[in-house]
C-alpha positions, -999 to +999 in steps of 0.1 A: -259-263+163-256-274+126-223-286+139-233-303+170-265-324+143-237-334+125-218-345+152-244-363+174-258-377+142-225-397+136-222-400+171-255-421+171-247-442+140-210-456+147-225-462+187-254-480+173-232-499+146-207-511+179-233-522+199-249-540+169-217-560+162-215-565+202-249-582+198-241-603+168-207-615+182-218-623+218-255-630+215-269-636+255-240-625+270-245-589+253-271-583+277-269-578+311-289-606+331-299-626+300-270-650+302-287-683+302-319-669+286-315-703+257-310-705+223-343-691+214-334-655+228-294-660+220-308-661+180-332-635+188-307-612+201-282-615+177-306-609+147-316-578+163-278-567+167-278-570+128-309-551+125-294-525+150-261-524+124-287-515+097-300-487+118-269-472+127-256-473+090-286-452+081-277-425+110-243-426+095-257-423+061-278-394+074-245-374+090-228-377+057-256-358+036-252-325+027-273-311+045-282-337+071-319-340+060-340-333+090-369-357+078-342-387+079-334-375+115-364-372+129-378-408+117-344-423+126-350-401+161-386-419+168-372-451+161-351-445+184-376-434+208-401-459+202-375-484+216-376-463+249-416-467+246-410-504+245-388-503+281-418-484+296-440-508+283-419-538+294-413-523+329-449-519+332-460-556+318-429-574+336-416-550+362-383-537+366-350-550+349-314-551+357-306-511+361-284-511+329-315-511+311-333-486+330-300-462+320-308-476+285-342-465+289-333-428+297-309-422+269-337-434+244-364-410+261-345-381+264-323-381+233-349-382+204-364-348+213-327-331+209-327-346+178-360-332+173-347-301+180-316-299+158-329-316+132-333-288+104-302-275+121-285-274+090-310-270+060-318-237+079-282-231+082-275-235+046-310-217+031-299-187+045-329-179+062-325-147+088-336-168+118-306-197+110-277-169+116-264-178+146-267-216+135-231-232+134-212-206+144 
């Protein structure tokens, strides 16, 4: 489980970095259904893309720590979950978005519980606690 945590954390980080750079480079064109949203939304989207790069780098930082810090993983997963909750709020207020946004919401609502569950796997494995004996093996 400790290895799974490390791999998922690193994958999450580099995915967020790539997605953020994609948004910085393409602006509105990176958002399905938002191609004609105008200069204001384009500016906001590129800024948020840069913020997402920073968020991804925080995941990469966490993945490179020994042990992977459970507290950081839980905070980062909570931020991701908050994004999914934001999508649900948008759905309630404005209705159904483009299908890809629904797929992203599913990921943003289902992946954080996995991280919450795995968050302390490496810390437990390295502490030598009996309940961690099978962790990471």
